C-alpha positions as CSV (number, residue, x, y, z in Angstrom):
1,M,-20.7,65.1,27.7
2,T,-22.8,64.3,30.9
3,V,-23.7,60.8,32.1
4,R,-27.7,61.7,31.5
5,R,-26.7,63.1,28.1
6,R,-24.8,60.1,27.4
7,V,-27.8,57.4,28.1
8,V,-30.6,60.2,26.2
9,L,-28.1,59.8,22.7
10,A,-27.5,56.2,23.6
11,A,-31.5,55.2,24.0
12,A,-32.4,57.6,20.9
13,L,-29.6,55.8,18.7
14,M,-31.6,52.6,20.0
15,T,-35.3,53.8,18.9
16,A,-33.9,55.1,15.7
17,F,-32.0,51.8,14.9
18,A,-35.4,49.9,16.0
19,A,-37.4,51.7,13.9
20,H,-35.1,51.4,10.6
21,A,-35.4,47.9,11.3
22,E,-39.2,48.0,11.4
23,D,-39.2,49.1,8.2
24,W,-36.4,47.8,6.7
25,P,-36.0,47.0,3.5
26,T,-37.5,50.3,1.9
27,K,-35.3,50.1,-0.9
28,P,-32.9,46.8,-3.2
29,V,-30.7,45.7,-1.1
30,K,-27.4,44.3,-2.8
31,I,-26.0,40.6,-2.0
32,I,-22.6,40.9,-2.9
33,V,-20.9,37.8,-4.3
34,P,-17.0,38.2,-4.4
35,F,-16.4,35.4,-7.2
36,A,-17.2,35.1,-10.9
37,T,-20.4,34.2,-12.4
38,G,-21.7,30.5,-12.7
39,G,-20.4,28.9,-9.9
40,G,-21.4,27.6,-6.4
41,S,-21.5,30.9,-4.9
42,D,-23.2,32.3,-7.3
43,F,-25.4,30.3,-8.0
44,V,-26.7,29.9,-3.8
45,A,-26.9,33.8,-4.0
46,R,-29.2,34.1,-6.6
47,F,-31.1,31.3,-5.0
48,I,-31.5,32.7,-2.1
49,A,-31.7,36.4,-3.5
50,N,-35.0,35.2,-5.0
51,K,-36.2,33.7,-1.7
52,L,-35.3,37.0,0.2
53,Q,-37.4,39.1,-2.8
54,A,-40.6,37.1,-2.0
55,A,-40.0,37.0,1.3
56,F,-39.7,40.9,1.9
57,G,-41.3,42.0,-1.3
58,Q,-38.2,44.1,-1.9
59,A,-35.6,43.2,-4.6
60,F,-32.5,41.4,-3.5
61,V,-29.8,41.6,-6.5
62,V,-26.5,39.9,-6.7
63,D,-23.5,41.8,-7.8
64,N,-20.2,39.5,-9.0
65,R,-17.2,41.0,-7.7
66,P,-14.2,38.5,-8.3
67,G,-10.9,38.9,-7.5
68,A,-8.1,37.8,-5.4
69,G,-9.5,34.9,-4.4
70,G,-12.3,36.8,-3.2
71,N,-10.9,39.2,-1.4
72,L,-12.1,42.2,-3.4
73,G,-15.4,41.6,-3.0
74,V,-15.4,40.8,0.4
75,E,-13.4,44.1,1.2
76,M,-16.3,46.2,-0.9
77,G,-18.8,44.5,1.3
78,V,-17.2,45.4,4.3
79,K,-16.5,49.1,4.0
80,S,-20.2,49.6,2.5
81,P,-22.6,51.3,4.8
82,A,-23.9,49.6,7.7
83,D,-27.5,49.8,7.2
84,G,-28.5,46.4,6.0
85,Y,-28.3,47.3,2.0
86,T,-25.3,45.8,1.2
87,L,-24.9,42.1,2.5
88,T,-22.0,40.1,1.6
89,L,-22.4,36.2,0.1
90,V,-19.0,34.5,1.6
91,A,-17.8,31.0,1.2
92,S,-15.4,28.2,3.4
93,S,-12.6,30.3,1.4
94,Y,-13.6,33.1,3.4
95,T,-12.0,31.5,6.3
96,V,-8.7,30.4,4.7
97,N,-7.7,33.6,3.1
98,P,-6.5,35.2,6.5
99,A,-3.8,32.7,6.3
100,V,-3.1,32.8,2.7
101,Y,-3.2,36.8,2.0
102,K,-2.6,40.2,3.7
103,L,-6.3,41.3,4.2
104,K,-7.5,44.9,4.3
105,F,-10.0,44.1,6.9
106,D,-9.9,41.8,9.8
107,P,-12.0,39.1,8.9
108,V,-13.7,38.7,12.7
109,T,-14.5,42.5,13.7
110,D,-14.8,43.8,10.7
111,I,-18.2,41.8,10.0
112,A,-21.0,40.9,11.1
113,P,-22.5,37.3,10.5
114,I,-25.5,36.8,9.7
115,V,-26.3,33.0,8.9
116,Q,-24.7,30.1,7.4
117,I,-27.1,28.9,4.1
118,A,-25.5,25.6,3.2
119,Q,-22.8,23.0,3.6
120,G,-20.9,20.0,2.3
121,P,-18.7,17.3,2.0
122,L,-15.1,17.4,0.0
123,I,-14.7,13.9,-0.9
124,L,-11.4,12.6,-0.8
125,C,-10.8,10.7,-4.2
126,A,-8.5,8.9,-5.6
127,N,-7.2,7.4,-8.9
128,P,-8.6,3.9,-9.2
129,G,-4.9,2.8,-9.9
130,L,-3.6,3.8,-6.4
131,P,-3.2,0.8,-4.4
132,A,-5.2,1.8,-1.7
133,K,-8.9,1.4,-1.2
134,S,-9.5,2.9,2.5
135,V,-8.0,5.4,4.0
136,Q,-5.9,3.3,6.2
137,E,-4.3,1.8,3.7
138,L,-3.6,5.3,2.3
139,V,-2.2,6.1,5.2
140,A,-0.1,2.9,5.5
141,L,1.2,3.8,1.7
142,A,2.1,7.4,2.5
143,K,3.7,6.0,5.6
144,A,6.2,3.6,4.0
145,Q,7.1,6.4,1.4
146,P,6.7,10.1,2.4
147,G,6.3,12.1,0.1
148,K,5.8,9.8,-3.1
149,V,2.0,10.2,-2.7
150,N,0.8,13.6,-4.5
151,F,-2.6,15.5,-4.5
152,A,-4.1,17.4,-6.7
153,S,-5.9,21.2,-6.3
154,S,-7.4,23.8,-7.7
155,G,-4.7,26.5,-6.7
156,T,-2.1,26.8,-3.7
157,G,-4.3,28.7,-0.7
158,G,-7.7,27.4,-1.5
159,I,-10.0,25.5,0.2
160,A,-9.0,21.7,-1.3
161,H,-5.1,22.7,-0.8
162,A,-5.7,23.4,3.0
163,A,-7.8,20.7,3.2
164,G,-4.9,17.8,2.2
165,E,-2.3,19.8,4.3
166,L,-4.4,19.4,7.4
167,F,-5.3,15.7,6.3
168,A,-2.0,14.9,6.1
169,Q,-1.3,16.7,9.3
170,R,-3.5,14.8,11.0
171,A,-2.9,11.7,9.4
172,G,0.7,12.1,10.6
173,V,2.1,11.7,7.0
174,K,3.8,13.6,4.1
175,L,1.6,14.1,0.9
176,T,3.2,16.5,-2.2
177,H,1.0,19.0,-2.8
178,I,0.5,19.5,-6.8
179,P,-1.8,22.8,-7.5
180,Y,-3.8,23.4,-10.6
181,K,-5.4,26.2,-12.1
182,G,-8.8,25.0,-11.4
183,T,-10.9,22.5,-11.1
184,G,-11.2,21.1,-14.1
185,P,-7.6,20.4,-14.9
186,A,-7.1,19.1,-11.1
187,M,-9.8,16.6,-11.3
188,N,-8.6,15.6,-15.1
189,D,-5.3,14.7,-14.4
190,T,-6.5,13.0,-11.0
191,I,-8.6,10.7,-13.4
192,G,-5.7,10.0,-15.8
193,G,-3.7,9.1,-13.1
194,T,-0.8,11.9,-13.7
195,T,-2.6,12.6,-9.6
196,Q,-3.3,9.9,-7.4
197,L,-5.4,12.4,-4.8
198,F,-8.1,15.0,-4.9
199,F,-10.0,16.8,-2.4
200,S,-13.3,17.6,-4.1
201,S,-16.9,19.3,-4.2
202,A,-19.7,16.6,-4.2
203,A,-20.9,18.4,-6.9
204,S,-18.2,17.3,-9.2
205,A,-16.5,14.3,-8.0
206,I,-20.1,11.8,-7.3
207,P,-20.4,11.8,-11.4
208,Q,-16.6,10.7,-11.4
209,I,-17.4,8.2,-8.8
210,Q,-20.5,7.0,-9.5
211,G,-18.9,6.2,-13.2
212,G,-15.8,4.5,-12.1
213,K,-13.6,7.0,-12.7
214,L,-12.4,7.6,-8.9
215,R,-12.4,6.1,-5.7
216,A,-14.1,7.7,-2.9
217,L,-12.0,6.9,0.2
218,A,-13.6,9.4,2.8
219,V,-15.7,12.3,2.9
220,T,-14.5,15.5,5.3
221,T,-17.4,16.2,6.7
222,A,-18.0,15.1,10.5
223,Q,-21.1,13.2,8.8
224,R,-21.7,10.6,5.9
225,V,-23.0,12.0,2.8
226,P,-26.6,10.9,1.4
227,A,-25.5,10.2,-1.9
228,L,-22.2,7.9,-0.5
229,P,-23.7,6.1,2.5
230,D,-20.8,3.5,2.0
231,V,-18.0,6.5,2.4
232,P,-16.6,6.9,6.1
233,T,-15.9,9.9,7.7
234,A,-12.0,10.4,7.5
235,Q,-12.3,10.7,11.3
236,E,-14.4,7.1,11.1
237,A,-11.5,6.0,9.0
238,G,-9.2,6.8,11.6
239,V,-8.1,10.7,10.8
240,G,-8.7,12.1,14.3
241,N,-10.0,15.5,14.8
242,Y,-10.1,16.3,11.1
243,T,-13.4,17.9,10.2
244,V,-13.6,20.4,6.4
245,T,-16.9,21.7,5.8
246,L,-17.6,23.7,2.3
247,W,-19.9,26.3,3.2
248,H,-21.8,29.3,1.7
249,G,-23.2,32.1,4.2
250,L,-24.2,35.4,4.8
251,I,-22.3,38.8,6.4
252,A,-23.3,42.6,6.9
253,P,-20.8,45.0,7.6
254,K,-19.7,46.2,11.1
255,G,-22.4,48.0,12.9
256,T,-25.8,46.7,10.8
257,P,-28.8,46.8,13.3
258,P,-28.8,44.0,15.1
259,A,-32.5,43.8,14.3
260,V,-31.9,43.7,10.4
261,I,-29.5,40.8,11.1
262,E,-32.1,38.8,12.7
263,K,-34.8,39.5,10.1
264,I,-32.8,38.5,7.7
265,N,-31.6,35.3,9.8
266,A,-35.0,34.5,10.5
267,A,-36.4,34.2,6.9
268,V,-33.0,32.4,5.7
269,N,-33.9,29.8,8.6
270,K,-37.5,29.5,7.5
271,I,-36.0,29.3,3.5
272,M,-34.0,26.8,5.0
273,Q,-36.5,24.3,5.3
274,S,-38.7,23.7,2.5
275,K,-38.2,20.6,0.4
276,E,-37.3,23.1,-2.4
277,T,-34.2,24.5,-0.6
278,A,-33.0,20.8,0.3
279,D,-33.5,19.9,-3.4
280,V,-31.9,22.5,-4.9
281,L,-28.8,22.9,-2.8
282,K,-28.6,18.7,-3.2
283,G,-28.0,19.7,-7.4
284,D,-25.3,21.7,-6.2
285,G,-24.1,19.1,-3.7
286,M,-25.4,20.6,-0.5
287,A,-27.8,20.4,2.2
288,P,-29.6,23.6,4.3
289,A,-27.5,24.8,7.4
290,G,-29.4,27.3,8.8
291,G,-28.8,28.4,12.7
292,S,-28.0,31.6,14.5
293,A,-25.7,34.2,13.7
294,A,-23.9,34.0,17.2
295,Q,-23.2,30.2,15.8
296,F,-22.4,31.4,12.0
297,A,-19.6,33.6,13.9
298,T,-18.6,30.8,16.3
299,I,-17.9,28.4,13.0
300,I,-16.0,31.2,11.7
301,R,-13.9,32.2,14.2
302,S,-12.7,28.5,14.8
303,E,-12.2,28.3,11.0
304,I,-9.7,30.8,11.3
305,D,-8.1,29.4,13.9
306,T,-7.4,26.0,12.2
307,W,-6.3,27.6,9.2
308,Q,-4.1,29.9,11.3
309,Q,-2.6,27.2,12.9
310,L,-2.1,24.7,9.8
311,S,0.0,28.0,8.2
312,T,2.7,28.4,10.8
313,T,4.1,24.5,10.0
314,V,2.6,24.3,6.1
315,N,2.8,27.1,3.2
316,L,-0.8,27.9,2.5
317,K,0.5,31.1,0.7
318,A,-1.1,31.8,-3.2
319,E,0.8,32.0,-5.6
C-alpha cells in the first residue's frame, strides 16, 4: 500500500469514527457489572445507568456478570466490540487483581479508561478492647509484639487484605492476616473481639463506630471523611506514603472511538456535579469523583504498580 493510500484510508477511518460518535448512541448500551446484584458496584452502576439514559435518551442496561473476583465480567467487557455499546463498571479491586490472579487480558493496554465515578475511604477500625486508641499506639503495640496484632479481611486477595498488608509494610510492623468469606463475618468477629482490626468501607463501618462497637483509628484516603471529621488520615497519623481509595469507574474495550469516550466522560462529569449525586453516593459511603479519561488511566496504572510491588514481598494470592 502506498503512502498516499494509507493517508486516504486513515482519513476515511477518522471520518467514520467521527460520524459514529456524533450519532452515538443509536441503540441500547450495556454496562457490565462484574459483581452480583445488591452490592456497592451494582448500586453505583444502576444509578449512573439511569442518569446516562436520561442524558442520552437511550437505554443503558446493567448486566451483572460475577465471578473470579470480578475478572469474568471484566474479561467479557474488554473482549466485546469496541463500538461504544459495551461498557464495564470496575472497582478498586480491578487494580489489585493483576497481583492476585493470572488474567486473560492486559488491565492497562486492553482497555480504554473513561472516567472515575465515585471514590471513598477504607476505615481502619479496631475492637474497643484493643489497647491502642490511635495509629501511633497501634504501631507501638505491633512493634513490641510482632505478629501478635491481627487484622480481618473479607477474603484473601481483596482490597481490605491488600490495604492491611500495605499499611503494615509502610508502618514497619508485622500484622497477622485473618481472612473471612465476606465483609459480614469479618466485621462481626472484629466487633466481638475474635479479631482486632478491620479495614472496612465507610458504609459498613460508620454505623458500628457511631454505636460504639468499633473504634476508628484512621481513614486510608488522602483527606479526612466529613462523617468522621476527628479521625485522621493514616498519613496524618504518621504512616508515610500510604493511601488506599475505594472507587468505581467506567472502562470500554481498547479501540473504542475517542469521541465516544469523550461524550460519556463529559456526561458523567456533569452528573457528578449535582447535589443529588453527592447525596446518593454519600449513602454508600462514597463521594463523586469525575475527571478526565487520562486522569483515570493514570490512577489505574499507578495502583496496579503499587499492588504488584507489594505482591513481591507479601502473598496476596486468592485462596
